[in-house]
FINU-677420 format. One record per residue (C-alpha): residue number from 0; x, y, z. Coordinates in pm, whole numbers, always signed. Layout:
N
@i = NUM	X = X	Y = Y	Z = Z .
...
***
This chain:
457
@i = 0	X = +14648	Y = +8379	Z = +4699 .
@i = 1	X = +14734	Y = +8308	Z = +5051 .
@i = 2	X = +14641	Y = +8657	Z = +5145 .
@i = 3	X = +14276	Y = +8623	Z = +5002 .
@i = 4	X = +14255	Y = +8291	Z = +5182 .
@i = 5	X = +14346	Y = +8439	Z = +5504 .
@i = 6	X = +14096	Y = +8732	Z = +5462 .
@i = 7	X = +13823	Y = +8476	Z = +5389 .
@i = 8	X = +13930	Y = +8302	Z = +5732 .
@i = 9	X = +13894	Y = +8647	Z = +5919 .
@i = 10	X = +13588	Y = +8728	Z = +5775 .
@i = 11	X = +13426	Y = +8394	Z = +5877 .
@i = 12	X = +13572	Y = +8438	Z = +6231 .
@i = 13	X = +13401	Y = +8792	Z = +6232 .
@i = 14	X = +13091	Y = +8661	Z = +6137 .
@i = 15	X = +13120	Y = +8370	Z = +6392 .
@i = 16	X = +13176	Y = +8636	Z = +6677 .
@i = 17	X = +12887	Y = +8868	Z = +6572 .
@i = 18	X = +12662	Y = +8542	Z = +6563 .
@i = 19	X = +12780	Y = +8441	Z = +6930 .
@i = 20	X = +12736	Y = +8796	Z = +7028 .
@i = 21	X = +12374	Y = +8820	Z = +6911 .
@i = 22	X = +12256	Y = +8479	Z = +6986 .
@i = 23	X = +12425	Y = +8442	Z = +7344 .
@i = 24	X = +12437	Y = +8049	Z = +7345 .
@i = 25	X = +12612	Y = +8054	Z = +7657 .
@i = 26	X = +12298	Y = +8205	Z = +7827 .
@i = 27	X = +12097	Y = +7935	Z = +7676 .
@i = 28	X = +12312	Y = +7651	Z = +7784 .
@i = 29	X = +12320	Y = +7773	Z = +8117 .
@i = 30	X = +11948	Y = +7824	Z = +8183 .
@i = 31	X = +11752	Y = +7615	Z = +7940 .
@i = 32	X = +11794	Y = +7236	Z = +8041 .
@i = 33	X = +11461	Y = +7126	Z = +7881 .
@i = 34	X = +11201	Y = +7259	Z = +7662 .
@i = 35	X = +10968	Y = +7275	Z = +7987 .
@i = 36	X = +11166	Y = +7569	Z = +8110 .
@i = 37	X = +11075	Y = +7759	Z = +7828 .
@i = 38	X = +10784	Y = +8020	Z = +7842 .
@i = 39	X = +10581	Y = +8133	Z = +7531 .
@i = 40	X = +10575	Y = +8470	Z = +7679 .
@i = 41	X = +10957	Y = +8513	Z = +7641 .
@i = 42	X = +10929	Y = +8443	Z = +7232 .
@i = 43	X = +10772	Y = +8803	Z = +7207 .
@i = 44	X = +10996	Y = +8996	Z = +7402 .
@i = 45	X = +11209	Y = +9260	Z = +7267 .
@i = 46	X = +11566	Y = +9277	Z = +7422 .
@i = 47	X = +11620	Y = +9345	Z = +7765 .
@i = 48	X = +11887	Y = +9627	Z = +7905 .
@i = 49	X = +12033	Y = +9317	Z = +8119 .
@i = 50	X = +12072	Y = +9112	Z = +7792 .
@i = 51	X = +12335	Y = +9356	Z = +7678 .
@i = 52	X = +12545	Y = +9335	Z = +7988 .
@i = 53	X = +12735	Y = +9096	Z = +8177 .
@i = 54	X = +12916	Y = +9068	Z = +8514 .
@i = 55	X = +13285	Y = +9192	Z = +8323 .
@i = 56	X = +13118	Y = +9509	Z = +8244 .
@i = 57	X = +13126	Y = +9622	Z = +8619 .
@i = 58	X = +13456	Y = +9384	Z = +8686 .
@i = 59	X = +13628	Y = +9746	Z = +8770 .
@i = 60	X = +13949	Y = +9859	Z = +8958 .
@i = 61	X = +13764	Y = +10119	Z = +9129 .
@i = 62	X = +13486	Y = +9895	Z = +9292 .
@i = 63	X = +13707	Y = +9584	Z = +9386 .
@i = 64	X = +13661	Y = +9691	Z = +9776 .
@i = 65	X = +13285	Y = +9712	Z = +9708 .
@i = 66	X = +13289	Y = +9346	Z = +9550 .
@i = 67	X = +13499	Y = +9230	Z = +9876 .
@i = 68	X = +13263	Y = +9390	Z = +10105 .
@i = 69	X = +12965	Y = +9204	Z = +9951 .
@i = 70	X = +13131	Y = +8871	Z = +9895 .
@i = 71	X = +13193	Y = +8899	Z = +10267 .
@i = 72	X = +12836	Y = +8963	Z = +10337 .
@i = 73	X = +12736	Y = +8684	Z = +10139 .
@i = 74	X = +12978	Y = +8448	Z = +10281 .
@i = 75	X = +12860	Y = +8537	Z = +10670 .
@i = 76	X = +12503	Y = +8460	Z = +10587 .
@i = 77	X = +12527	Y = +8170	Z = +10364 .
@i = 78	X = +12377	Y = +8336	Z = +10057 .
@i = 79	X = +12406	Y = +8122	Z = +9765 .
@i = 80	X = +12382	Y = +8423	Z = +9504 .
@i = 81	X = +12297	Y = +8795	Z = +9467 .
@i = 82	X = +12267	Y = +9053	Z = +9204 .
@i = 83	X = +12334	Y = +9431	Z = +9242 .
@i = 84	X = +12265	Y = +9726	Z = +9034 .
@i = 85	X = +12369	Y = +10093	Z = +9111 .
@i = 86	X = +12227	Y = +10404	Z = +8956 .
@i = 87	X = +12365	Y = +10736	Z = +8988 .
@i = 88	X = +12137	Y = +11038	Z = +8876 .
@i = 89	X = +11953	Y = +10824	Z = +8649 .
@i = 90	X = +12242	Y = +10685	Z = +8492 .
@i = 91	X = +12320	Y = +10304	Z = +8548 .
@i = 92	X = +12680	Y = +10297	Z = +8650 .
@i = 93	X = +12720	Y = +9950	Z = +8800 .
@i = 94	X = +12554	Y = +9586	Z = +8732 .
@i = 95	X = +12698	Y = +9272	Z = +8869 .
@i = 96	X = +12618	Y = +8922	Z = +8982 .
@i = 97	X = +12788	Y = +8749	Z = +9279 .
@i = 98	X = +12795	Y = +8387	Z = +9375 .
@i = 99	X = +12600	Y = +8125	Z = +9215 .
@i = 100	X = +12227	Y = +8130	Z = +9015 .
@i = 101	X = +12232	Y = +7756	Z = +9057 .
@i = 102	X = +12498	Y = +7574	Z = +9285 .
@i = 103	X = +12443	Y = +7201	Z = +9182 .
@i = 104	X = +12495	Y = +7302	Z = +8803 .
@i = 105	X = +12761	Y = +7566	Z = +8881 .
@i = 106	X = +12572	Y = +7828	Z = +8698 .
@i = 107	X = +12742	Y = +8177	Z = +8823 .
@i = 108	X = +12501	Y = +8456	Z = +8889 .
@i = 109	X = +12513	Y = +8717	Z = +8600 .
@i = 110	X = +12308	Y = +9057	Z = +8538 .
@i = 111	X = +12061	Y = +8891	Z = +8340 .
@i = 112	X = +11940	Y = +8633	Z = +8590 .
@i = 113	X = +11600	Y = +8733	Z = +8732 .
@i = 114	X = +11448	Y = +8651	Z = +9102 .
@i = 115	X = +11140	Y = +8673	Z = +9304 .
@i = 116	X = +11114	Y = +9037	Z = +9450 .
@i = 117	X = +10879	Y = +8963	Z = +9704 .
@i = 118	X = +10723	Y = +9284	Z = +9854 .
@i = 119	X = +10896	Y = +9524	Z = +9608 .
@i = 120	X = +10610	Y = +9404	Z = +9390 .
@i = 121	X = +10412	Y = +9637	Z = +9610 .
@i = 122	X = +10566	Y = +9942	Z = +9485 .
@i = 123	X = +10512	Y = +9807	Z = +9129 .
@i = 124	X = +10130	Y = +9803	Z = +9198 .
@i = 125	X = +10106	Y = +10097	Z = +9371 .
@i = 126	X = +10256	Y = +10287	Z = +9074 .
@i = 127	X = +9985	Y = +10088	Z = +8849 .
@i = 128	X = +9705	Y = +10228	Z = +9068 .
@i = 129	X = +9855	Y = +10590	Z = +9056 .
@i = 130	X = +9828	Y = +10548	Z = +8695 .
@i = 131	X = +9480	Y = +10444	Z = +8687 .
@i = 132	X = +9414	Y = +10763	Z = +8902 .
@i = 133	X = +9600	Y = +10981	Z = +8654 .
@i = 134	X = +9401	Y = +10848	Z = +8390 .
@i = 135	X = +9077	Y = +10942	Z = +8558 .
@i = 136	X = +8940	Y = +10599	Z = +8635 .
@i = 137	X = +8979	Y = +10573	Z = +8972 .
@i = 138	X = +9012	Y = +10781	Z = +9302 .
@i = 139	X = +9206	Y = +10708	Z = +9621 .
@i = 140	X = +8857	Y = +10769	Z = +9819 .
@i = 141	X = +8697	Y = +10506	Z = +9612 .
@i = 142	X = +8518	Y = +10236	Z = +9818 .
@i = 143	X = +8646	Y = +9879	Z = +9730 .
@i = 144	X = +8350	Y = +9690	Z = +9859 .
@i = 145	X = +7988	Y = +9707	Z = +9901 .
@i = 146	X = +7705	Y = +9778	Z = +9643 .
@i = 147	X = +7895	Y = +10107	Z = +9591 .
@i = 148	X = +8215	Y = +9960	Z = +9578 .
@i = 149	X = +8447	Y = +9886	Z = +9288 .
@i = 150	X = +8447	Y = +9507	Z = +9363 .
@i = 151	X = +8052	Y = +9482	Z = +9396 .
@i = 152	X = +8006	Y = +9172	Z = +9244 .
@i = 153	X = +7744	Y = +8997	Z = +9526 .
@i = 154	X = +7840	Y = +8652	Z = +9396 .
@i = 155	X = +8186	Y = +8679	Z = +9457 .
@i = 156	X = +8237	Y = +8957	Z = +9729 .
@i = 157	X = +7881	Y = +8970	Z = +9885 .
@i = 158	X = +7962	Y = +8768	Z = +10207 .
@i = 159	X = +8077	Y = +9016	Z = +10454 .
@i = 160	X = +8094	Y = +8957	Z = +10803 .
@i = 161	X = +8194	Y = +9310	Z = +10908 .
@i = 162	X = +8001	Y = +9600	Z = +10805 .
@i = 163	X = +8300	Y = +9835	Z = +10870 .
@i = 164	X = +8437	Y = +9640	Z = +10567 .
@i = 165	X = +8246	Y = +9833	Z = +10343 .
@i = 166	X = +8416	Y = +10172	Z = +10435 .
@i = 167	X = +8763	Y = +10035	Z = +10315 .
@i = 168	X = +8889	Y = +10262	Z = +10040 .
@i = 169	X = +9180	Y = +10223	Z = +9786 .
@i = 170	X = +9391	Y = +10468	Z = +9972 .
@i = 171	X = +9341	Y = +10256	Z = +10290 .
@i = 172	X = +9470	Y = +9930	Z = +10127 .
@i = 173	X = +9780	Y = +10103	Z = +9966 .
@i = 174	X = +9875	Y = +10264	Z = +10331 .
@i = 175	X = +9804	Y = +9918	Z = +10515 .
@i = 176	X = +9515	Y = +10050	Z = +10694 .
@i = 177	X = +9213	Y = +9828	Z = +10560 .
@i = 178	X = +9167	Y = +9690	Z = +10886 .
@i = 179	X = +9302	Y = +9343	Z = +10791 .
@i = 180	X = +9580	Y = +9178	Z = +11065 .
@i = 181	X = +9793	Y = +8856	Z = +11074 .
@i = 182	X = +9654	Y = +8820	Z = +11434 .
@i = 183	X = +9590	Y = +8441	Z = +11328 .
@i = 184	X = +9846	Y = +8400	Z = +11069 .
@i = 185	X = +9887	Y = +8541	Z = +10721 .
@i = 186	X = +9628	Y = +8387	Z = +10463 .
@i = 187	X = +9846	Y = +8448	Z = +10165 .
@i = 188	X = +10108	Y = +8201	Z = +10312 .
@i = 189	X = +9840	Y = +7937	Z = +10399 .
@i = 190	X = +9684	Y = +7874	Z = +10069 .
@i = 191	X = +9595	Y = +7522	Z = +10160 .
@i = 192	X = +9423	Y = +7585	Z = +10489 .
@i = 193	X = +9224	Y = +7876	Z = +10347 .
@i = 194	X = +9097	Y = +7654	Z = +10073 .
@i = 195	X = +9000	Y = +7407	Z = +10322 .
@i = 196	X = +8819	Y = +7657	Z = +10505 .
@i = 197	X = +8637	Y = +7800	Z = +10226 .
@i = 198	X = +8563	Y = +7437	Z = +10065 .
@i = 199	X = +8733	Y = +7552	Z = +9747 .
@i = 200	X = +8986	Y = +7395	Z = +9517 .
@i = 201	X = +9353	Y = +7393	Z = +9609 .
@i = 202	X = +9549	Y = +7605	Z = +9609 .
@i = 203	X = +9321	Y = +7913	Z = +9718 .
@i = 204	X = +9311	Y = +8167	Z = +9442 .
@i = 205	X = +9350	Y = +8531	Z = +9516 .
@i = 206	X = +8962	Y = +8563	Z = +9459 .
@i = 207	X = +8960	Y = +8294	Z = +9740 .
@i = 208	X = +9165	Y = +8478	Z = +9955 .
@i = 209	X = +8957	Y = +8774	Z = +9963 .
@i = 210	X = +8652	Y = +8573	Z = +10015 .
@i = 211	X = +8801	Y = +8438	Z = +10322 .
@i = 212	X = +8929	Y = +8781	Z = +10476 .
@i = 213	X = +8560	Y = +8919	Z = +10399 .
@i = 214	X = +8417	Y = +8632	Z = +10607 .
@i = 215	X = +8599	Y = +8752	Z = +10908 .
@i = 216	X = +8564	Y = +9054	Z = +11134 .
@i = 217	X = +8846	Y = +9323	Z = +11072 .
@i = 218	X = +9117	Y = +9395	Z = +11332 .
@i = 219	X = +9026	Y = +9758	Z = +11338 .
@i = 220	X = +8821	Y = +10013	Z = +11177 .
@i = 221	X = +8975	Y = +10121	Z = +10840 .
@i = 222	X = +9173	Y = +10425	Z = +10848 .
@i = 223	X = +9249	Y = +10417	Z = +11218 .
@i = 224	X = +9535	Y = +10227	Z = +11244 .
@i = 225	X = +9799	Y = +10050	Z = +11063 .
@i = 226	X = +9894	Y = +9674	Z = +11000 .
@i = 227	X = +10106	Y = +9555	Z = +10737 .
@i = 228	X = +9889	Y = +9363	Z = +10486 .
@i = 229	X = +9962	Y = +9110	Z = +10220 .
@i = 230	X = +9606	Y = +9065	Z = +10131 .
@i = 231	X = +9535	Y = +9424	Z = +10109 .
@i = 232	X = +9774	Y = +9462	Z = +9796 .
@i = 233	X = +9609	Y = +9108	Z = +9664 .
@i = 234	X = +9279	Y = +9323	Z = +9673 .
@i = 235	X = +9439	Y = +9616	Z = +9486 .
@i = 236	X = +9548	Y = +9384	Z = +9217 .
@i = 237	X = +9177	Y = +9263	Z = +9160 .
@i = 238	X = +9061	Y = +9645	Z = +9167 .
@i = 239	X = +9349	Y = +9713	Z = +8908 .
@i = 240	X = +9161	Y = +9454	Z = +8684 .
@i = 241	X = +8811	Y = +9567	Z = +8719 .
@i = 242	X = +8869	Y = +9918	Z = +8671 .
@i = 243	X = +9135	Y = +9860	Z = +8376 .
@i = 244	X = +8928	Y = +9564	Z = +8224 .
@i = 245	X = +9295	Y = +9365	Z = +8161 .
@i = 246	X = +9438	Y = +9103	Z = +8357 .
@i = 247	X = +9662	Y = +9256	Z = +8652 .
@i = 248	X = +10008	Y = +9132	Z = +8496 .
@i = 249	X = +9920	Y = +9257	Z = +8149 .
@i = 250	X = +9814	Y = +9582	Z = +8262 .
@i = 251	X = +10118	Y = +9646	Z = +8470 .
@i = 252	X = +10331	Y = +9540	Z = +8177 .
@i = 253	X = +10149	Y = +9764	Z = +7933 .
@i = 254	X = +10100	Y = +10055	Z = +8143 .
@i = 255	X = +10393	Y = +10070	Z = +8376 .
@i = 256	X = +10688	Y = +9836	Z = +8304 .
@i = 257	X = +10722	Y = +9867	Z = +7913 .
@i = 258	X = +10696	Y = +10240	Z = +7910 .
@i = 259	X = +10975	Y = +10232	Z = +8160 .
@i = 260	X = +11190	Y = +10004	Z = +7955 .
@i = 261	X = +11134	Y = +9678	Z = +8129 .
@i = 262	X = +11048	Y = +9395	Z = +7888 .
@i = 263	X = +11179	Y = +9107	Z = +8118 .
@i = 264	X = +10973	Y = +9137	Z = +8436 .
@i = 265	X = +10674	Y = +8875	Z = +8516 .
@i = 266	X = +10443	Y = +8744	Z = +8788 .
@i = 267	X = +10626	Y = +8429	Z = +8907 .
@i = 268	X = +10564	Y = +8079	Z = +8924 .
@i = 269	X = +10568	Y = +7803	Z = +9192 .
@i = 270	X = +10817	Y = +7554	Z = +9129 .
@i = 271	X = +11182	Y = +7539	Z = +8986 .
@i = 272	X = +11039	Y = +7333	Z = +8686 .
@i = 273	X = +10812	Y = +7611	Z = +8609 .
@i = 274	X = +11051	Y = +7896	Z = +8611 .
@i = 275	X = +11121	Y = +8141	Z = +8321 .
@i = 276	X = +11451	Y = +8064	Z = +8105 .
@i = 277	X = +11692	Y = +8286	Z = +8293 .
@i = 278	X = +11525	Y = +8278	Z = +8647 .
@i = 279	X = +11754	Y = +8145	Z = +8919 .
@i = 280	X = +11708	Y = +7850	Z = +9159 .
@i = 281	X = +11608	Y = +7962	Z = +9507 .
@i = 282	X = +11774	Y = +7826	Z = +9838 .
@i = 283	X = +11649	Y = +7873	Z = +10212 .
@i = 284	X = +11829	Y = +7882	Z = +10555 .
@i = 285	X = +12002	Y = +7560	Z = +10672 .
@i = 286	X = +11718	Y = +7408	Z = +10897 .
@i = 287	X = +11421	Y = +7538	Z = +10694 .
@i = 288	X = +11104	Y = +7329	Z = +10777 .
@i = 289	X = +10946	Y = +7190	Z = +10484 .
@i = 290	X = +10571	Y = +7282	Z = +10433 .
@i = 291	X = +10270	Y = +7100	Z = +10270 .
@i = 292	X = +10295	Y = +7132	Z = +9907 .
@i = 293	X = +10023	Y = +7442	Z = +9808 .
@i = 294	X = +9888	Y = +7238	Z = +9512 .
@i = 295	X = +9686	Y = +7015	Z = +9825 .
@i = 296	X = +9938	Y = +6726	Z = +9721 .
@i = 297	X = +9992	Y = +6506	Z = +10036 .
@i = 298	X = +10384	Y = +6563	Z = +10051 .
@i = 299	X = +10611	Y = +6827	Z = +10196 .
@i = 300	X = +10807	Y = +7071	Z = +9986 .
@i = 301	X = +11049	Y = +7351	Z = +10034 .
@i = 302	X = +10849	Y = +7668	Z = +10097 .
@i = 303	X = +11051	Y = +7855	Z = +9797 .
@i = 304	X = +10973	Y = +7554	Z = +9552 .
@i = 305	X = +10606	Y = +7468	Z = +9544 .
@i = 306	X = +10495	Y = +7562	Z = +9930 .
@i = 307	X = +10422	Y = +7918	Z = +9858 .
@i = 308	X = +10180	Y = +7985	Z = +9605 .
@i = 309	X = +10386	Y = +8258	Z = +9423 .
@i = 310	X = +10139	Y = +8238	Z = +9102 .
@i = 311	X = +9859	Y = +8407	Z = +9325 .
@i = 312	X = +10049	Y = +8652	Z = +9516 .
@i = 313	X = +10000	Y = +8910	Z = +9251 .
@i = 314	X = +10081	Y = +9251	Z = +9336 .
@i = 315	X = +10158	Y = +9177	Z = +9687 .
@i = 316	X = +10479	Y = +8966	Z = +9605 .
@i = 317	X = +10480	Y = +8801	Z = +9278 .
@i = 318	X = +10681	Y = +8986	Z = +9076 .
@i = 319	X = +11018	Y = +8825	Z = +8927 .
@i = 320	X = +11265	Y = +9093	Z = +8775 .
@i = 321	X = +11671	Y = +9171	Z = +8780 .
@i = 322	X = +11801	Y = +9449	Z = +8976 .
@i = 323	X = +11893	Y = +9635	Z = +8648 .
@i = 324	X = +11518	Y = +9630	Z = +8519 .
@i = 325	X = +11395	Y = +9718	Z = +8904 .
@i = 326	X = +11608	Y = +10029	Z = +8852 .
@i = 327	X = +11456	Y = +10113	Z = +8513 .
@i = 328	X = +11136	Y = +10098	Z = +8696 .
@i = 329	X = +11273	Y = +10304	Z = +8985 .
@i = 330	X = +11417	Y = +10589	Z = +8709 .
@i = 331	X = +11056	Y = +10631	Z = +8592 .
@i = 332	X = +10884	Y = +10694	Z = +8904 .
@i = 333	X = +11168	Y = +10888	Z = +9102 .
@i = 334	X = +11066	Y = +11253	Z = +8972 .
@i = 335	X = +11410	Y = +11316	Z = +8838 .
@i = 336	X = +11403	Y = +11459	Z = +8490 .
@i = 337	X = +11733	Y = +11250	Z = +8368 .
@i = 338	X = +11475	Y = +10989	Z = +8280 .
@i = 339	X = +11092	Y = +11026	Z = +8174 .
@i = 340	X = +10880	Y = +10942	Z = +8449 .
@i = 341	X = +10573	Y = +10756	Z = +8383 .
@i = 342	X = +10385	Y = +10914	Z = +8636 .
@i = 343	X = +10313	Y = +11295	Z = +8732 .
@i = 344	X = +10526	Y = +11488	Z = +8974 .
@i = 345	X = +10184	Y = +11505	Z = +9168 .
@i = 346	X = +10145	Y = +11142	Z = +9208 .
@i = 347	X = +10517	Y = +11086	Z = +9296 .
@i = 348	X = +10491	Y = +11324	Z = +9569 .
@i = 349	X = +10190	Y = +11175	Z = +9696 .
@i = 350	X = +10325	Y = +10833	Z = +9689 .
@i = 351	X = +10631	Y = +10954	Z = +9900 .
@i = 352	X = +10512	Y = +11200	Z = +10131 .
@i = 353	X = +10570	Y = +11123	Z = +10500 .
@i = 354	X = +10241	Y = +11088	Z = +10678 .
@i = 355	X = +10216	Y = +11062	Z = +11046 .
@i = 356	X = +10108	Y = +10705	Z = +11181 .
@i = 357	X = +10089	Y = +10584	Z = +10819 .
@i = 358	X = +10296	Y = +10408	Z = +10570 .
@i = 359	X = +10371	Y = +10555	Z = +10204 .
@i = 360	X = +10213	Y = +10438	Z = +9927 .
@i = 361	X = +10373	Y = +10118	Z = +9779 .
@i = 362	X = +10732	Y = +10239	Z = +9939 .
@i = 363	X = +10809	Y = +10096	Z = +10297 .
@i = 364	X = +10952	Y = +10399	Z = +10423 .
@i = 365	X = +11031	Y = +10769	Z = +10305 .
@i = 366	X = +11166	Y = +11047	Z = +10504 .
@i = 367	X = +11185	Y = +11424	Z = +10472 .
@i = 368	X = +11559	Y = +11424	Z = +10336 .
@i = 369	X = +11443	Y = +11252	Z = +10015 .
@i = 370	X = +11568	Y = +10875	Z = +10079 .
@i = 371	X = +11287	Y = +10639	Z = +9973 .
@i = 372	X = +11310	Y = +10243	Z = +10020 .
@i = 373	X = +11136	Y = +9923	Z = +9966 .
@i = 374	X = +11228	Y = +9577	Z = +10089 .
@i = 375	X = +11062	Y = +9235	Z = +10071 .
@i = 376	X = +11139	Y = +8893	Z = +10186 .
@i = 377	X = +11008	Y = +8537	Z = +10148 .
@i = 378	X = +11127	Y = +8167	Z = +10137 .
@i = 379	X = +11426	Y = +8197	Z = +9893 .
@i = 380	X = +11465	Y = +8547	Z = +9848 .
@i = 381	X = +11576	Y = +8881	Z = +9992 .
@i = 382	X = +11542	Y = +9211	Z = +9793 .
@i = 383	X = +11610	Y = +9589	Z = +9876 .
@i = 384	X = +11545	Y = +9897	Z = +9646 .
@i = 385	X = +11666	Y = +10235	Z = +9779 .
@i = 386	X = +11640	Y = +10592	Z = +9643 .
@i = 387	X = +11911	Y = +10779	Z = +9837 .
@i = 388	X = +11881	Y = +11186	Z = +9857 .
@i = 389	X = +12243	Y = +11185	Z = +9735 .
@i = 390	X = +12172	Y = +11074	Z = +9409 .
@i = 391	X = +12249	Y = +10737	Z = +9426 .
@i = 392	X = +11992	Y = +10433	Z = +9404 .
@i = 393	X = +12043	Y = +10058	Z = +9395 .
@i = 394	X = +11877	Y = +9726	Z = +9397 .
@i = 395	X = +12000	Y = +9404	Z = +9568 .
@i = 396	X = +11832	Y = +9081	Z = +9511 .
@i = 397	X = +11919	Y = +8735	Z = +9661 .
@i = 398	X = +11835	Y = +8375	Z = +9564 .
@i = 399	X = +11861	Y = +8270	Z = +9913 .
@i = 400	X = +11662	Y = +8352	Z = +10241 .
@i = 401	X = +11786	Y = +8410	Z = +10590 .
@i = 402	X = +11681	Y = +8257	Z = +10913 .
@i = 403	X = +11636	Y = +8642	Z = +11028 .
@i = 404	X = +11335	Y = +8667	Z = +10785 .
@i = 405	X = +11177	Y = +9025	Z = +10707 .
@i = 406	X = +11485	Y = +9194	Z = +10921 .
@i = 407	X = +11723	Y = +9064	Z = +10653 .
@i = 408	X = +11683	Y = +9355	Z = +10414 .
@i = 409	X = +11775	Y = +9577	Z = +10688 .
@i = 410	X = +12104	Y = +9393	Z = +10696 .
@i = 411	X = +12172	Y = +9460	Z = +10308 .
@i = 412	X = +12092	Y = +9822	Z = +10362 .
@i = 413	X = +12387	Y = +9868	Z = +10608 .
@i = 414	X = +12615	Y = +9675	Z = +10422 .
@i = 415	X = +12554	Y = +9857	Z = +10116 .
@i = 416	X = +12611	Y = +10178	Z = +10288 .
@i = 417	X = +12956	Y = +10053	Z = +10406 .
@i = 418	X = +13028	Y = +9890	Z = +10058 .
@i = 419	X = +12943	Y = +10222	Z = +9844 .
@i = 420	X = +13162	Y = +10427	Z = +10095 .
@i = 421	X = +13437	Y = +10201	Z = +10013 .
@i = 422	X = +13435	Y = +10314	Z = +9653 .
@i = 423	X = +13629	Y = +10628	Z = +9635 .
@i = 424	X = +13554	Y = +10737	Z = +9230 .
@i = 425	X = +13270	Y = +10601	Z = +9053 .
@i = 426	X = +13251	Y = +10536	Z = +8697 .
@i = 427	X = +13117	Y = +10803	Z = +8448 .
@i = 428	X = +12903	Y = +10596	Z = +8234 .
@i = 429	X = +12545	Y = +10497	Z = +8161 .
@i = 430	X = +12479	Y = +10133	Z = +8091 .
@i = 431	X = +12093	Y = +10228	Z = +8023 .
@i = 432	X = +12219	Y = +10363	Z = +7681 .
@i = 433	X = +12181	Y = +10068	Z = +7468 .
@i = 434	X = +12416	Y = +10268	Z = +7205 .
@i = 435	X = +12709	Y = +10255	Z = +7490 .
@i = 436	X = +12620	Y = +9866	Z = +7572 .
@i = 437	X = +12659	Y = +9797	Z = +7191 .
@i = 438	X = +12973	Y = +9979	Z = +7182 .
@i = 439	X = +13103	Y = +9798	Z = +7496 .
@i = 440	X = +13008	Y = +9459	Z = +7290 .
@i = 441	X = +13193	Y = +9577	Z = +6954 .
@i = 442	X = +13485	Y = +9661	Z = +7163 .
@i = 443	X = +13469	Y = +9301	Z = +7339 .
@i = 444	X = +13439	Y = +9151	Z = +6966 .
@i = 445	X = +13738	Y = +9364	Z = +6860 .
@i = 446	X = +13934	Y = +9256	Z = +7127 .
@i = 447	X = +13851	Y = +8885	Z = +7077 .
@i = 448	X = +13946	Y = +8907	Z = +6713 .
@i = 449	X = +14261	Y = +9060	Z = +6775 .
@i = 450	X = +14376	Y = +8812	Z = +7042 .
@i = 451	X = +14257	Y = +8525	Z = +6816 .
@i = 452	X = +14481	Y = +8661	Z = +6513 .
@i = 453	X = +14760	Y = +8744	Z = +6735 .
@i = 454	X = +14758	Y = +8390	Z = +6888 .
@i = 455	X = +14749	Y = +8252	Z = +6531 .
@i = 456	X = +15068	Y = +8431	Z = +6402 .
***
């Protein structure tokens, strides 16, 4: 009788462990403090690969020196939290969070946390454009404005100040050669000012942003020079909507992200209260100056929490993601046969070719040796994604911005080179393999069960 009772207790215990693994209540307890933090979109999501992982699976003896280098870097630059994923030849071999996702609530950064990726969003947008090109719905030489352009609605985009604007092509925008400059500031980061000048509601929508730049003269003739342009990729977002017949976010998720295996990437929101359930809290460098709330309220707020109109950054800088899913996306546009690509090899070659006096399509820098990189930064975050010619690729995100601004991702790059060189032998595994991840979970539950039964003896 005693044996039967013990077996029943053991069976009950196993069921409880399996329930804990499947439901992950520790994630809910950490991340969802009230119903307002929940988003309806999350209810329909399938399992994200990062939800099967946790920091402990990359707490390895072989990578201790890498961990130490990263931790020293975060301390040096006063970064509250960061997350890293590393891929080798299409296999995810490392994924880990450092520091805190939320300092005030003592929530450690973990693999499942998502963050703003800033201008890494442009790579996602460029992939969307290339998918439309492959589907025969778009050409890189298509004109964007004017009666023969894609955005030819005269009621929205008919007030064109500079006739050269009608010559802007899709490729011009992809390569930051549309003629738009930031000589008087970046309109994307001045939503209340733009709204005032255009006599529109606050904050300015992307449509209003486009109308604003159309009402000004270009800084140069399209295609003759290069000037980094956020608004150019905002325009491309509207091009995608017009050609696809879908909302930008929906098209990208349906045609790019979900086919790549990414189910927990979304356009971000403006405030901490509006965040996604597993999104981090953002921090700025000490001494950062508050700005006027982008919603027009007469109050000063942090740029990272209501100051920037993240929701209207669209394909220029609006996406939130985890490093793990960013690498899933990268694996689908890298031309490596180890993971199925969502774009043709011709499209991938075109996106990454090194063109003199021009930027690549979506990427920030590519070279003849096969190294590609895309960086991003804004108040509250810095991001870096890199594909290296030696077979390694990595994504590194922070929930804290640096006073160095857009130069900080280059410091991340230098740090990662040093950190990765300190690893003598990398683990042979693939954390993208869901069956492998499930085996890890099963092994974890077995260990928990045997430890518990041993303690009871």
